[in-house]
N, C-alpha and C positions, 0 to 999 in steps of 0.2 A: 397713600405713602410711596414714596420714591425709592428703588434699591439700584444701590450701585455697585457695581462690582469691579475691585482692584485687583489687578493681575497682581502674580507675585512678584519680587524683585528679581532682576537677572535674566537669564535666557529663559522662554515661555517656552521655547520649541523642544524644549528636552521631553523623552518619553520614554517608555521602557520598552525593550526589543523583546519581542515574543519569540519563542523557540517552538518552532509549528512541526509536528511530524503528517506528513501525508501520507496514506497508505494507498498504494496503486495495484490494480493487478493489469492483465492484459485484455481485458474487454475495452470496448469502442468507448465507453462513458469516462474513460480514465481522463480523456481531453476534458470534456465536458465539465468533471469535475475539477481539475486544473483551475479551466478558465473561470468557472463560477466562484472558486475560492480565492483565486485572485482577485476578483473584480469586489467580493464582498467580504473577505475575511483579511488578507495580509495586507501590513502597512510597509511602508520604507524603511530598509532595515532590518526586518524581521529574520529571521534564521531558519530558513524552510528545508526540512530534511524530507526527502522523497524515499520511501522504505517499498520493498515489493520482496515477497516470500516468494522463492523457489521450491519446486519442488520435484522429486524424481522417484521412481521405483525401484530399486538395487534386485538385479537379478539373483533369483537367491533357488536355486534350485539341488535336491538330492544327488549326493554321488553318484555316479553313473546313471543319470538320467536319461541320457541319448542322445545332450545335446552337445554339437562339435563346436567350440568358441574358434573362430578365425582369427588370424593375427596373432596368436599365441597370448600366452601370460593369464589363461583361465579367466575366471569370474572376477577376482578382484580387478582386473584391467579393464574388463567390461564394463565391470560398476563405477571405475574411476574416469572412464570415457563419459558416461551418461551423465556423473555429477558434474564432469566440468562442460559439458555442453549445458545442463542445467543453469550454471551459475553464469555460462555465457549469454546464455538466451536473458537472463536475468539483468545482467547488466547491458545488455544492447536495450532491452526496453527501459530501464532508467536512462539510459542515455538517450534514446528517443524522445521520451518525455522530458527531459532535461531541455533539449534542442528546443521543443513545443513550447516551455516554459519561457525561455529567452524571446521565442517571438511575439509573446503576449505580453512582456514587459518583466520580467523579474527572472534572476539566476538564483537555483537552488544553491543552499548553502553546502549539502551533503548529500550522495547518493548511496543508498544503504541495501543489499542484497542480502536476504537472510535466509539462512537453511529451514526450510519446512520438512514434511516428512521426509526422510522416514525420522528423523530425529526429533520433532515434534510436531503439532497440529499446527497449520496456517495461524490460528486463532490466538493458540499459545506463544507462538514465535513473534507475533508482534506484541501482546501482551508483555511478554518477555523483556522485548527492546524497549517500551515504552517506560515499562519500569527501570530499567537501568539509564536509558537516556534521560529521564524525568522532564519530557515537555512541557508547555504551559497547557497545551491542549494538544488533540488528536483529532484529523480530518480524514474521513472515509467516506466510501459510497455505497450506496444501498443498491444492489442489482434488483431488488425487486423480486426475490424468490416468493413462491406460493406457498400455502400454509404446509402444505406435505413435505416440500422440499427443505423449507426452513425447520421440520421437526424432525426430517432426517438428517442432512448435514447441518443443519443450525445456521444461525445468521452470523458473520464475524463481526460486523457493525453492532449488532445486538450484545455481544458475547464483550465487546471492546466497553460499550456503553456501562454494562454492568459489575466489570472488573477492574477497568482503566482508574488508575488513583488521580487522574487527571481527568479535566473535562473532554468530550469528546461529541464533534461535530458530523452529526452524520446526513450526507445528502442524497436527497433522492431525486433520480435522475427524470428530467422533463419529457425527454424521449418516449414515444408513443411507442407501446409493444403491438406486434402485427399477431393477428391470429393465424395459427398454420392455414393454409389451402385444404380443403376439402375437395378429393373427387369424387364426381357424380357418378 
């Protein structure tokens, strides 16, 4: 029996454009994640949004704690500066990642710096963003936390995989971990 495949009439090149969220952190593996995802996941025209969650710990001491804040303005001024620095660091990280993306062949559709702690946990901030942005899927890395660290800290990729309303692709780095050197 012979099978003939007849292409549909009209333009056969039409395809669906995917909306993809790529969650990055400040680890060196983010470049490996971006390169691998570009080579294996993205298609021309996909709308790729790079997302980074920033965190900062606000200064919150009881009155009369003996701390002198230089520069005036008190704790609220210091906290605003720390917040602004965290936002700027996140923005710089995203811009640096976007420049790297352009060197490997694609330009991100958008860059998003999301507030994490103290507003939310990193995991919840990513989940909330994915819920509101409604991407076709999410890509994140797995840093390979050990059993104990995963139990204490929890895995962001695991949390997203179990709670996101869209598919989550988890990339495991191929970089080999080196054992810490022990002294004799």
